[in-house]
C-alpha positions as CSV (number, residue, x, y, z in Angstrom):
1,M,169.0,-137.6,-59.4
2,L,165.4,-136.5,-58.9
3,A,164.1,-139.2,-61.2
4,T,166.1,-141.8,-59.2
5,K,164.6,-140.7,-55.9
6,R,161.1,-140.8,-57.4
7,Y,161.7,-144.4,-58.7
8,R,163.0,-145.5,-55.3
9,W,160.0,-143.9,-53.5
10,S,157.6,-145.7,-56.0
11,T,159.3,-149.0,-55.4
12,R,159.2,-148.7,-51.6
13,W,155.5,-147.6,-51.7
14,F,154.6,-150.7,-53.8
15,A,156.6,-153.0,-51.5
16,R,154.7,-151.7,-48.5
17,H,151.3,-151.9,-50.1
18,W,151.4,-154.9,-52.3
19,C,149.2,-157.0,-50.0
20,G,146.5,-154.3,-50.0
21,L,146.7,-153.9,-53.8
22,A,146.4,-157.7,-54.2
23,L,143.4,-157.8,-51.9
24,L,141.7,-154.9,-53.7
25,S,142.3,-156.7,-57.1
26,V,140.7,-159.9,-55.8
27,L,137.7,-158.1,-54.5
28,L,137.1,-156.2,-57.8
29,V,137.4,-159.4,-59.8
30,S,135.0,-161.3,-57.5
31,L,132.3,-158.7,-57.6
32,P,129.2,-159.9,-59.3
33,P,128.3,-158.1,-62.5
34,S,125.6,-155.5,-62.1
35,Q,122.2,-156.8,-62.9
36,A,119.9,-155.1,-65.2
37,Q,116.5,-154.1,-63.9
38,V,113.4,-152.7,-65.4
39,R,110.8,-151.8,-62.8
40,L,107.5,-149.9,-63.3
41,D,106.8,-147.3,-60.6
42,G,103.0,-147.7,-60.6
43,S,102.1,-144.1,-61.4
44,L,100.7,-144.8,-64.9
45,G,99.8,-148.5,-64.6
46,P,100.9,-151.6,-62.7
47,Q,103.8,-151.5,-60.3
48,G,106.7,-153.9,-60.1
49,P,109.6,-155.5,-62.0
50,L,109.4,-156.8,-65.5
51,N,111.0,-160.1,-66.5
52,G,114.3,-159.9,-68.5
53,P,116.8,-160.2,-70.0
54,H,114.6,-159.3,-73.0
55,Y,112.1,-157.0,-71.5
56,T,108.7,-156.5,-73.3
57,I,106.9,-153.4,-72.2
58,P,103.3,-153.5,-73.3
59,A,100.9,-150.6,-73.8
60,T,99.0,-151.8,-70.7
61,A,102.0,-150.9,-68.5
62,G,101.4,-147.3,-69.3
63,Q,98.7,-144.9,-70.4
64,Q,97.8,-143.8,-73.9
65,R,96.7,-140.2,-74.6
66,G,95.9,-139.6,-78.2
67,P,98.9,-140.9,-80.3
68,N,101.2,-140.8,-77.3
69,L,102.0,-143.7,-75.0
70,F,103.4,-142.8,-71.6
71,H,105.4,-145.1,-69.3
72,S,106.9,-144.4,-65.9
73,F,109.7,-146.5,-64.4
74,S,111.4,-146.5,-61.0
75,H,114.4,-148.3,-62.5
76,F,115.3,-148.7,-66.2
77,N,118.7,-150.4,-66.6
78,V,119.3,-152.6,-69.6
79,G,122.7,-154.4,-70.0
80,V,124.8,-155.6,-72.8
81,G,123.1,-158.5,-74.6
82,E,119.7,-157.5,-73.2
83,S,116.8,-155.6,-74.9
84,A,113.8,-153.6,-74.1
85,T,110.9,-153.7,-76.6
86,F,108.0,-151.3,-76.3
87,T,104.8,-152.6,-77.8
88,G,101.4,-150.9,-78.5
89,P,98.6,-150.6,-80.9
90,N,99.0,-149.1,-84.4
91,T,97.5,-145.8,-83.1
92,V,100.6,-145.1,-81.0
93,Q,103.0,-142.6,-82.8
94,H,105.2,-141.7,-79.8
95,I,106.4,-143.6,-76.8
96,L,107.5,-141.3,-73.9
97,S,109.1,-142.7,-70.8
98,R,110.5,-141.3,-67.5
99,V,112.5,-142.8,-64.7
100,T,111.6,-141.6,-61.2
101,G,113.8,-143.8,-59.0
102,G,116.5,-141.3,-58.2
103,Q,119.3,-143.6,-59.4
104,P,121.3,-143.2,-62.7
105,T,119.8,-145.1,-65.6
106,R,122.2,-147.4,-67.5
107,T,121.3,-148.5,-70.9
108,L,124.2,-150.5,-72.3
109,T,122.5,-151.7,-75.5
110,N,121.3,-150.3,-78.7
111,S,118.2,-152.6,-78.8
112,V,115.5,-150.4,-77.4
113,I,113.0,-150.9,-80.2
114,P,109.5,-149.5,-80.8
115,Q,107.4,-152.3,-82.2
116,E,103.8,-152.7,-83.4
117,A,101.6,-155.1,-81.4
118,S,99.9,-157.8,-83.3
């Protein structure tokens, strides 16, 4: 008997709220996909956004100290099908980055690639 009452309650609840559920579904489907964004914060080099969806991050966007290349971003979000490629001279052995923008960073790709500059 308890299972029957629970089923009836669920059916009534759905009947009362079907319009709200339909509206919520339409809103979720119509939301634009989140856009990836890579933006330099200006603390180690220039400030501003980089052009995507295949971001190239040159050594001049950061600072080199010995074999280390440092970059600082206010946003670093790379989506599916996008890439971020760090470039630098052959003397760079390590690329170190930080994100200072206060928002979670989303990297939904496996294409973050260190690459030698020509």
